[in-house]
Backbone atoms as SQL, in Angstrom:
CREATE TABLE atoms (id INTEGER PRIMARY KEY, chain TEXT, resi INTEGER, resn TEXT, atom TEXT, x REAL, y REAL, z REAL);
INSERT INTO atoms VALUES
  (1, 'A', 1, 'UNK', 'N', 217.216, 143.369, -22.553),
  (2, 'A', 1, 'UNK', 'CA', 215.838, 143.870, -21.860),
  (3, 'A', 1, 'UNK', 'C', 215.561, 145.148, -22.781),
  (4, 'A', 2, 'UNK', 'N', 214.339, 145.753, -22.809),
  (5, 'A', 2, 'UNK', 'CA', 214.400, 146.958, -23.959),
  (6, 'A', 2, 'UNK', 'C', 213.071, 147.547, -23.595),
  (7, 'A', 3, 'UNK', 'N', 213.236, 148.515, -23.314),
  (8, 'A', 3, 'UNK', 'CA', 212.722, 150.358, -22.048),
  (9, 'A', 3, 'UNK', 'C', 211.839, 150.378, -23.420),
  (10, 'A', 4, 'UNK', 'N', 210.818, 150.906, -23.774),
  (11, 'A', 4, 'UNK', 'CA', 210.108, 152.059, -24.370),
  (12, 'A', 4, 'UNK', 'C', 210.193, 153.583, -24.026),
  (13, 'A', 5, 'UNK', 'N', 210.307, 154.122, -24.893),
  (14, 'A', 5, 'UNK', 'CA', 210.782, 155.313, -23.917),
  (15, 'A', 5, 'UNK', 'C', 210.408, 156.958, -25.139),
  (16, 'A', 6, 'UNK', 'N', 209.407, 157.289, -24.883),
  (17, 'A', 6, 'UNK', 'CA', 208.525, 158.621, -26.129),
  (18, 'A', 6, 'UNK', 'C', 208.641, 157.407, -27.826),
  (19, 'A', 7, 'UNK', 'N', 207.887, 155.959, -27.307),
  (20, 'A', 7, 'UNK', 'CA', 207.469, 155.574, -29.117),
  (21, 'A', 7, 'UNK', 'C', 208.424, 154.816, -29.007),
  (22, 'A', 8, 'UNK', 'N', 209.690, 155.290, -29.065),
  (23, 'A', 8, 'UNK', 'CA', 210.902, 154.121, -29.743),
  (24, 'A', 8, 'UNK', 'C', 210.965, 153.159, -28.912),
  (25, 'A', 9, 'UNK', 'N', 211.480, 152.276, -29.250),
  (26, 'A', 9, 'UNK', 'CA', 212.755, 150.892, -27.958),
  (27, 'A', 9, 'UNK', 'C', 213.606, 151.460, -27.645),
  (28, 'A', 10, 'UNK', 'N', 213.977, 151.764, -26.480),
  (29, 'A', 10, 'UNK', 'CA', 215.489, 151.724, -26.475),
  (30, 'A', 10, 'UNK', 'C', 215.706, 150.846, -25.516),
  (31, 'A', 11, 'UNK', 'N', 216.387, 150.025, -25.971),
  (32, 'A', 11, 'UNK', 'CA', 217.977, 149.319, -25.342),
  (33, 'A', 11, 'UNK', 'C', 218.463, 149.510, -24.317),
  (34, 'A', 12, 'UNK', 'N', 218.605, 148.665, -23.360),
  (35, 'A', 12, 'UNK', 'CA', 218.915, 149.266, -21.628),
  (36, 'A', 12, 'UNK', 'C', 220.172, 148.033, -21.089),
  (37, 'A', 13, 'UNK', 'N', 220.378, 147.207, -21.874),
  (38, 'A', 13, 'UNK', 'CA', 221.595, 146.530, -21.657),
  (39, 'A', 13, 'UNK', 'C', 222.423, 146.725, -23.071),
  (40, 'A', 14, 'UNK', 'N', 223.965, 146.403, -22.462),
  (41, 'A', 14, 'UNK', 'CA', 224.828, 146.964, -23.944),
  (42, 'A', 14, 'UNK', 'C', 224.605, 146.076, -24.311),
  (43, 'A', 15, 'UNK', 'N', 224.886, 144.391, -24.785),
  (44, 'A', 15, 'UNK', 'CA', 224.663, 144.214, -25.745),
  (45, 'A', 15, 'UNK', 'C', 223.541, 143.566, -26.040),
  (46, 'A', 16, 'UNK', 'N', 222.159, 144.053, -25.669),
  (47, 'A', 16, 'UNK', 'CA', 221.223, 144.567, -26.685),
  (48, 'A', 16, 'UNK', 'C', 221.582, 145.902, -27.567),
  (49, 'A', 17, 'UNK', 'N', 221.860, 146.264, -26.763),
  (50, 'A', 17, 'UNK', 'CA', 222.523, 147.817, -28.009),
  (51, 'A', 17, 'UNK', 'C', 223.429, 147.555, -29.230),
  (52, 'A', 18, 'UNK', 'N', 223.947, 147.276, -28.462),
  (53, 'A', 18, 'UNK', 'CA', 224.887, 146.419, -30.041),
  (54, 'A', 18, 'UNK', 'C', 224.434, 145.732, -31.037),
  (55, 'A', 19, 'UNK', 'N', 223.656, 144.864, -30.351),
  (56, 'A', 19, 'UNK', 'CA', 222.778, 144.157, -31.770),
  (57, 'A', 19, 'UNK', 'C', 221.770, 144.867, -32.511),
  (58, 'A', 20, 'UNK', 'N', 221.503, 145.978, -32.128),
  (59, 'A', 20, 'UNK', 'CA', 220.683, 147.130, -32.496),
  (60, 'A', 20, 'UNK', 'C', 221.353, 147.129, -33.826),
  (61, 'A', 21, 'UNK', 'N', 222.663, 147.889, -33.672),
  (62, 'A', 21, 'UNK', 'CA', 223.201, 148.468, -34.279),
  (63, 'A', 21, 'UNK', 'C', 223.642, 147.473, -35.445),
  (64, 'A', 22, 'UNK', 'N', 224.435, 146.210, -35.181),
  (65, 'A', 22, 'UNK', 'CA', 224.422, 145.311, -35.749),
  (66, 'A', 22, 'UNK', 'C', 223.474, 144.482, -36.899),
  (67, 'A', 23, 'UNK', 'N', 222.193, 144.932, -36.846),
  (68, 'A', 23, 'UNK', 'CA', 220.990, 144.131, -36.955),
  (69, 'A', 23, 'UNK', 'C', 221.173, 145.092, -38.171),
  (70, 'A', 24, 'UNK', 'N', 221.113, 146.989, -37.270),
  (71, 'A', 24, 'UNK', 'CA', 220.782, 147.905, -38.421),
  (72, 'A', 24, 'UNK', 'C', 221.836, 147.875, -40.181),
  (73, 'A', 25, 'UNK', 'N', 223.304, 147.310, -39.211),
  (74, 'A', 25, 'UNK', 'CA', 224.510, 147.437, -40.306),
  (75, 'A', 25, 'UNK', 'C', 224.052, 146.235, -41.466),
  (76, 'A', 26, 'UNK', 'N', 223.377, 145.115, -40.964),
  (77, 'A', 26, 'UNK', 'CA', 222.809, 143.840, -41.819),
  (78, 'A', 26, 'UNK', 'C', 221.638, 144.168, -42.955),
  (79, 'A', 27, 'UNK', 'N', 220.442, 144.963, -42.219),
  (80, 'A', 27, 'UNK', 'CA', 219.952, 145.584, -42.842),
  (81, 'A', 27, 'UNK', 'C', 220.000, 146.706, -44.012),
  (82, 'A', 28, 'UNK', 'N', 220.961, 147.245, -43.839),
  (83, 'A', 28, 'UNK', 'CA', 221.231, 148.295, -44.874),
  (84, 'A', 28, 'UNK', 'C', 221.898, 147.130, -45.665),
  (85, 'A', 29, 'UNK', 'N', 223.318, 146.739, -45.284),
  (86, 'A', 29, 'UNK', 'CA', 223.422, 145.781, -46.869),
  (87, 'A', 29, 'UNK', 'C', 223.028, 144.874, -47.575),
  (88, 'A', 30, 'UNK', 'N', 222.046, 144.315, -46.652),
  (89, 'A', 30, 'UNK', 'CA', 220.786, 143.211, -47.655),
  (90, 'A', 30, 'UNK', 'C', 219.906, 143.922, -48.594),
  (91, 'A', 31, 'UNK', 'N', 219.105, 145.562, -47.930),
  (92, 'A', 31, 'UNK', 'CA', 218.404, 146.067, -48.502),
  (93, 'A', 31, 'UNK', 'C', 219.411, 146.364, -50.167),
  (94, 'A', 32, 'UNK', 'N', 220.820, 146.916, -49.895),
  (95, 'A', 32, 'UNK', 'CA', 221.194, 147.533, -51.051),
  (96, 'A', 32, 'UNK', 'C', 222.011, 146.389, -52.182),
  (97, 'A', 33, 'UNK', 'N', 221.872, 144.985, -51.789),
  (98, 'A', 33, 'UNK', 'CA', 222.451, 143.778, -52.646),
  (99, 'A', 33, 'UNK', 'C', 220.864, 143.338, -53.128),
  (100, 'A', 34, 'UNK', 'N', 219.624, 143.303, -52.218),
  (101, 'A', 34, 'UNK', 'CA', 218.647, 143.297, -53.493),
  (102, 'A', 34, 'UNK', 'C', 218.311, 144.522, -54.625),
  (103, 'A', 35, 'UNK', 'N', 218.435, 145.775, -53.963),
  (104, 'A', 35, 'UNK', 'CA', 218.249, 146.634, -54.753),
  (105, 'A', 35, 'UNK', 'C', 219.165, 146.533, -55.956),
  (106, 'A', 36, 'UNK', 'N', 220.022, 146.421, -55.795),
  (107, 'A', 36, 'UNK', 'CA', 220.990, 146.168, -57.043),
  (108, 'A', 36, 'UNK', 'C', 220.538, 145.184, -57.585),
  (109, 'A', 37, 'UNK', 'N', 219.774, 144.113, -57.151),
  (110, 'A', 37, 'UNK', 'CA', 219.854, 142.494, -58.144),
  (111, 'A', 37, 'UNK', 'C', 218.698, 143.362, -59.069),
  (112, 'A', 38, 'UNK', 'N', 217.611, 143.664, -58.255),
  (113, 'A', 38, 'UNK', 'CA', 216.215, 144.695, -58.569),
  (114, 'A', 38, 'UNK', 'C', 216.393, 145.196, -60.777),
  (115, 'A', 39, 'UNK', 'N', 217.519, 146.044, -59.969),
  (116, 'A', 39, 'UNK', 'CA', 217.967, 146.929, -60.912),
  (117, 'A', 39, 'UNK', 'C', 218.326, 145.659, -62.508),
  (118, 'A', 40, 'UNK', 'N', 219.299, 144.997, -62.110),
  (119, 'A', 40, 'UNK', 'CA', 220.311, 144.299, -62.372),
  (120, 'A', 40, 'UNK', 'C', 219.146, 142.778, -63.743),
  (121, 'A', 41, 'UNK', 'N', 217.968, 143.095, -63.030),
  (122, 'A', 41, 'UNK', 'CA', 216.936, 141.981, -63.576),
  (123, 'A', 41, 'UNK', 'C', 215.596, 142.989, -64.349),
  (124, 'A', 42, 'UNK', 'N', 215.563, 144.210, -63.528),
  (125, 'A', 42, 'UNK', 'CA', 214.939, 145.461, -64.748),
  (126, 'A', 42, 'UNK', 'C', 215.817, 145.288, -66.252),
  (127, 'A', 43, 'UNK', 'N', 217.074, 145.796, -65.997),
  (128, 'A', 43, 'UNK', 'CA', 217.818, 145.709, -67.763),
  (129, 'A', 43, 'UNK', 'C', 218.138, 144.435, -68.151),
  (130, 'A', 44, 'UNK', 'N', 218.045, 143.624, -67.512),
  (131, 'A', 44, 'UNK', 'CA', 217.749, 141.978, -68.929),
  (132, 'A', 44, 'UNK', 'C', 216.495, 142.375, -69.353),
  (133, 'A', 45, 'UNK', 'N', 215.495, 142.940, -67.891),
  (134, 'A', 45, 'UNK', 'CA', 213.933, 142.579, -68.837),
  (135, 'A', 45, 'UNK', 'C', 214.001, 143.232, -70.160),
  (136, 'A', 46, 'UNK', 'N', 214.660, 144.564, -70.276),
  (137, 'A', 46, 'UNK', 'CA', 214.654, 146.147, -70.846),
  (138, 'A', 46, 'UNK', 'C', 215.377, 144.809, -72.642),
  (139, 'A', 47, 'UNK', 'N', 216.092, 144.584, -71.897),
  (140, 'A', 47, 'UNK', 'CA', 217.389, 144.166, -73.135),
  (141, 'A', 47, 'UNK', 'C', 215.925, 142.755, -73.575),
  (142, 'A', 48, 'UNK', 'N', 215.131, 141.967, -73.270),
  (143, 'A', 48, 'UNK', 'CA', 214.668, 140.791, -73.939),
  (144, 'A', 48, 'UNK', 'C', 212.630, 141.500, -74.195),
  (145, 'A', 49, 'UNK', 'N', 212.631, 142.185, -73.891),
  (146, 'A', 49, 'UNK', 'CA', 211.606, 143.428, -74.038),
  (147, 'A', 49, 'UNK', 'C', 212.107, 143.717, -75.930),
  (148, 'A', 50, 'UNK', 'N', 213.286, 143.857, -75.553),
  (149, 'A', 50, 'UNK', 'CA', 214.029, 145.082, -77.273),
  (150, 'A', 50, 'UNK', 'C', 214.121, 143.859, -77.879),
  (151, 'A', 51, 'UNK', 'N', 214.721, 142.502, -77.905),
  (152, 'A', 51, 'UNK', 'CA', 214.486, 142.050, -78.429),
  (153, 'A', 51, 'UNK', 'C', 216.132, 141.614, -78.726),
  (154, 'A', 52, 'UNK', 'N', 217.202, 142.106, -78.173),
  (155, 'A', 52, 'UNK', 'CA', 218.682, 142.534, -78.344),
  (156, 'A', 52, 'UNK', 'C', 218.824, 141.246, -77.417),
  (157, 'A', 53, 'UNK', 'N', 219.613, 140.356, -78.329),
  (158, 'A', 53, 'UNK', 'CA', 219.752, 139.170, -77.899),
  (159, 'A', 53, 'UNK', 'C', 221.730, 139.290, -76.834),
  (160, 'A', 54, 'UNK', 'N', 222.952, 140.135, -77.618),
  (161, 'A', 54, 'UNK', 'CA', 223.568, 140.197, -77.059),
  (162, 'A', 54, 'UNK', 'C', 223.852, 140.909, -75.649),
  (163, 'A', 55, 'UNK', 'N', 222.781, 141.934, -75.922),
  (164, 'A', 55, 'UNK', 'CA', 222.457, 142.695, -74.253),
  (165, 'A', 55, 'UNK', 'C', 222.248, 141.845, -73.059),
  (166, 'A', 56, 'UNK', 'N', 221.336, 141.039, -73.874),
  (167, 'A', 56, 'UNK', 'CA', 220.619, 140.276, -72.679),
  (168, 'A', 56, 'UNK', 'C', 221.283, 138.874, -72.777),
  (169, 'A', 57, 'UNK', 'N', 222.460, 138.536, -73.637),
  (170, 'A', 57, 'UNK', 'CA', 223.385, 137.469, -72.694),
  (171, 'A', 57, 'UNK', 'C', 224.610, 138.223, -72.150),
  (172, 'A', 58, 'UNK', 'N', 224.635, 139.406, -72.155),
  (173, 'A', 58, 'UNK', 'CA', 225.511, 139.876, -71.114),
  (174, 'A', 58, 'UNK', 'C', 225.074, 140.353, -69.448),
  (175, 'A', 59, 'UNK', 'N', 223.838, 140.397, -69.475),
  (176, 'A', 59, 'UNK', 'CA', 222.553, 140.485, -69.169),
  (177, 'A', 59, 'UNK', 'C', 222.546, 139.368, -67.765),
  (178, 'A', 60, 'UNK', 'N', 222.403, 138.210, -68.398),
  (179, 'A', 60, 'UNK', 'CA', 222.130, 137.328, -67.760),
  (180, 'A', 60, 'UNK', 'C', 223.518, 136.684, -67.138),
  (181, 'A', 61, 'UNK', 'N', 224.478, 137.006, -67.283),
  (182, 'A', 61, 'UNK', 'CA', 225.567, 136.797, -66.950),
  (183, 'A', 61, 'UNK', 'C', 225.763, 137.667, -65.533),
  (184, 'A', 62, 'UNK', 'N', 225.604, 138.551, -66.072),
  (185, 'A', 62, 'UNK', 'CA', 225.726, 139.883, -64.435),
  (186, 'A', 62, 'UNK', 'C', 224.881, 138.890, -63.455),
  (187, 'A', 63, 'UNK', 'N', 223.849, 138.719, -64.097),
  (188, 'A', 63, 'UNK', 'CA', 222.521, 138.873, -63.077),
  (189, 'A', 63, 'UNK', 'C', 222.978, 137.146, -62.330),
  (190, 'A', 64, 'UNK', 'N', 223.346, 136.087, -62.584),
  (191, 'A', 64, 'UNK', 'CA', 223.783, 135.073, -62.267),
  (192, 'A', 64, 'UNK', 'C', 224.857, 135.398, -61.705),
  (193, 'A', 65, 'UNK', 'N', 226.170, 136.461, -61.839),
  (194, 'A', 65, 'UNK', 'CA', 226.918, 136.144, -60.296),
  (195, 'A', 65, 'UNK', 'C', 226.425, 136.954, -59.424),
  (196, 'A', 66, 'UNK', 'N', 225.322, 138.114, -59.728),
  (197, 'A', 66, 'UNK', 'CA', 224.814, 138.674, -58.645),
  (198, 'A', 66, 'UNK', 'C', 223.960, 138.028, -57.623),
  (199, 'A', 67, 'UNK', 'N', 223.185, 136.878, -58.670),
  (200, 'A', 67, 'UNK', 'CA', 222.073, 136.233, -57.404),
  (201, 'A', 67, 'UNK', 'C', 223.051, 134.911, -56.896),
  (202, 'A', 68, 'UNK', 'N', 224.335, 134.481, -57.216),
  (203, 'A', 68, 'UNK', 'CA', 224.777, 133.534, -56.441),
  (204, 'A', 68, 'UNK', 'C', 225.742, 134.289, -55.475),
  (205, 'A', 69, 'UNK', 'N', 226.303, 135.334, -55.641),
  (206, 'A', 69, 'UNK', 'CA', 226.770, 136.127, -55.015),
  (207, 'A', 69, 'UNK', 'C', 225.638, 136.281, -53.589),
  (208, 'A', 70, 'UNK', 'N', 224.431, 136.825, -53.584),
  (209, 'A', 70, 'UNK', 'CA', 223.600, 137.321, -52.625),
  (210, 'A', 70, 'UNK', 'C', 223.004, 135.950, -52.092),
  (211, 'A', 71, 'UNK', 'N', 223.119, 134.784, -52.639),
  (212, 'A', 71, 'UNK', 'CA', 222.957, 133.497, -51.815),
  (213, 'A', 71, 'UNK', 'C', 223.838, 133.291, -51.062),
  (214, 'A', 72, 'UNK', 'N', 225.584, 132.963, -51.092),
  (215, 'A', 72, 'UNK', 'CA', 226.464, 132.992, -50.886),
  (216, 'A', 72, 'UNK', 'C', 226.354, 133.818, -49.428),
  (217, 'A', 73, 'UNK', 'N', 225.962, 134.782, -49.689),
  (218, 'A', 73, 'UNK', 'CA', 226.483, 135.499, -48.568),
  (219, 'A', 73, 'UNK', 'C', 225.207, 136.096, -47.646),
  (220, 'A', 74, 'UNK', 'N', 223.808, 135.035, -47.697),
  (221, 'A', 74, 'UNK', 'CA', 222.372, 134.711, -47.186),
  (222, 'A', 74, 'UNK', 'C', 221.871, 135.732, -47.402),
  (223, 'A', 75, 'UNK', 'N', 221.775, 136.169, -48.055),
  (224, 'A', 75, 'UNK', 'CA', 220.680, 137.418, -48.491),
  (225, 'A', 75, 'UNK', 'C', 219.626, 137.531, -49.477),
  (226, 'A', 76, 'UNK', 'N', 219.202, 136.519, -50.011),
  (227, 'A', 76, 'UNK', 'CA', 218.395, 135.161, -50.555),
  (228, 'A', 76, 'UNK', 'C', 218.819, 133.854, -50.518),
  (229, 'A', 77, 'UNK', 'N', 218.171, 133.061, -50.352),
  (230, 'A', 77, 'UNK', 'CA', 218.805, 132.054, -50.208),
  (231, 'A', 77, 'UNK', 'C', 218.918, 131.068, -51.013),
  (232, 'A', 78, 'UNK', 'N', 219.990, 129.888, -51.593),
  (233, 'A', 78, 'UNK', 'CA', 220.177, 129.565, -52.263),
  (234, 'A', 78, 'UNK', 'C', 218.779, 128.695, -53.674),
  (235, 'A', 79, 'UNK', 'N', 218.166, 128.572, -53.204),
  (236, 'A', 79, 'UNK', 'CA', 216.917, 127.709, -54.139),
  (237, 'A', 79, 'UNK', 'C', 216.493, 128.912, -54.586),
  (238, 'A', 80, 'UNK', 'N', 215.939, 130.378, -53.651),
  (239, 'A', 80, 'UNK', 'CA', 215.285, 131.122, -54.764),
  (240, 'A', 80, 'UNK', 'C', 217.004, 131.512, -55.772),
  (241, 'A', 81, 'UNK', 'N', 217.831, 131.638, -55.320),
  (242, 'A', 81, 'UNK', 'CA', 218.944, 132.510, -56.337),
  (243, 'A', 81, 'UNK', 'C', 218.847, 131.087, -57.597),
  (244, 'A', 82, 'UNK', 'N', 218.850, 129.896, -57.383),
  (245, 'A', 82, 'UNK', 'CA', 218.449, 129.278, -57.999),
  (246, 'A', 82, 'UNK', 'C', 217.489, 129.367, -59.267),
  (247, 'A', 83, 'UNK', 'N', 216.513, 129.856, -58.650),
  (248, 'A', 83, 'UNK', 'CA', 215.318, 129.652, -59.069),
  (249, 'A', 83, 'UNK', 'C', 214.460, 131.082, -60.193),
  (250, 'A', 84, 'UNK', 'N', 214.996, 132.100, -60.056),
  (251, 'A', 84, 'UNK', 'CA', 215.809, 133.063, -60.868),
  (252, 'A', 84, 'UNK', 'C', 217.133, 132.753, -62.147),
  (253, 'A', 85, 'UNK', 'N', 217.887, 132.406, -61.549),
  (254, 'A', 85, 'UNK', 'CA', 219.121, 131.957, -62.746),
  (255, 'A', 85, 'UNK', 'C', 218.218, 131.247, -63.759),
  (256, 'A', 86, 'UNK', 'N', 217.726, 130.395, -63.185),
  (257, 'A', 86, 'UNK', 'CA', 216.860, 129.715, -64.210),
  (258, 'A', 86, 'UNK', 'C', 215.661, 129.938, -64.833),
  (259, 'A', 87, 'UNK', 'N', 215.136, 130.972, -64.271),
  (260, 'A', 87, 'UNK', 'CA', 213.814, 131.013, -65.066),
  (261, 'A', 87, 'UNK', 'C', 214.820, 132.319, -66.178),
  (262, 'A', 88, 'UNK', 'N', 215.714, 133.231, -65.396),
  (263, 'A', 88, 'UNK', 'CA', 216.195, 134.222, -66.827),
  (264, 'A', 88, 'UNK', 'C', 216.802, 133.173, -67.592),
  (265, 'A', 89, 'UNK', 'N', 217.127, 132.174, -67.499),
  (266, 'A', 89, 'UNK', 'CA', 218.008, 131.169, -68.736),
  (267, 'A', 89, 'UNK', 'C', 217.029, 131.203, -69.377),
  (268, 'A', 90, 'UNK', 'N', 215.855, 130.047, -69.404),
  (269, 'A', 90, 'UNK', 'CA', 214.517, 130.376, -70.111),
  (270, 'A', 90, 'UNK', 'C', 213.945, 131.290, -70.847),
  (271, 'A', 91, 'UNK', 'N', 214.077, 132.487, -70.108),
  (272, 'A', 91, 'UNK', 'CA', 213.405, 133.727, -70.847),
  (273, 'A', 91, 'UNK', 'C', 214.534, 134.142, -72.492),
  (274, 'A', 92, 'UNK', 'N', 215.788, 133.717, -72.033),
  (275, 'A', 92, 'UNK', 'CA', 216.784, 134.133, -73.221),
  (276, 'A', 92, 'UNK', 'C', 217.375, 133.408, -74.008),
  (277, 'A', 93, 'UNK', 'N', 217.018, 131.754, -73.970),
  (278, 'A', 93, 'UNK', 'CA', 216.681, 130.935, -74.696),
  (279, 'A', 93, 'UNK', 'C', 215.576, 130.412, -75.734),
  (280, 'A', 94, 'UNK', 'N', 213.917, 131.107, -74.457),
  (281, 'A', 94, 'UNK', 'CA', 212.833, 131.527, -75.617),
  (282, 'A', 94, 'UNK', 'C', 213.420, 133.078, -76.510),
  (283, 'A', 95, 'UNK', 'N', 213.789, 133.619, -76.241),
  (284, 'A', 95, 'UNK', 'CA', 214.818, 134.970, -77.411),
  (285, 'A', 95, 'UNK', 'C', 215.497, 134.702, -78.420),
  (286, 'A', 96, 'UNK', 'N', 216.010, 133.284, -77.974),
  (287, 'A', 96, 'UNK', 'CA', 217.138, 133.236, -79.673),
  (288, 'A', 96, 'UNK', 'C', 216.954, 132.798, -80.229),
  (289, 'A', 97, 'UNK', 'N', 215.204, 131.447, -79.599),
  (290, 'A', 97, 'UNK', 'CA', 214.708, 130.571, -80.792),
  (291, 'A', 97, 'UNK', 'C', 214.047, 131.413, -81.461),
  (292, 'A', 98, 'UNK', 'N', 213.392, 132.657, -81.017),
  (293, 'A', 98, 'UNK', 'CA', 212.311, 132.927, -81.889),
  (294, 'A', 98, 'UNK', 'C', 213.296, 133.808, -82.796),
  (295, 'A', 99, 'UNK', 'N', 214.564, 134.146, -82.722),
  (296, 'A', 99, 'UNK', 'CA', 215.407, 134.793, -83.582),
  (297, 'A', 99, 'UNK', 'C', 215.926, 134.134, -84.531);
């Protein structure tokens, strides 16, 4: 049961208070993982834009590892992780063919 007090929703039952804390921790953890993924993808995009095949290969490997880790921890879906890995690999292969 939740009670609204001064514009904030306050839990009234002990288990509800705990769920609020647990949800906040999970949200923070998932947010960090997603932000890290975005940073890795930006690094990969920069390597592709620069035409640096070696750096792009390293970033693709790192991106795949982090995407699959996020999927295992249910931060993102397995299908989404596979889609991103496929997209990154296609872009890397296109860069290799262009060189």
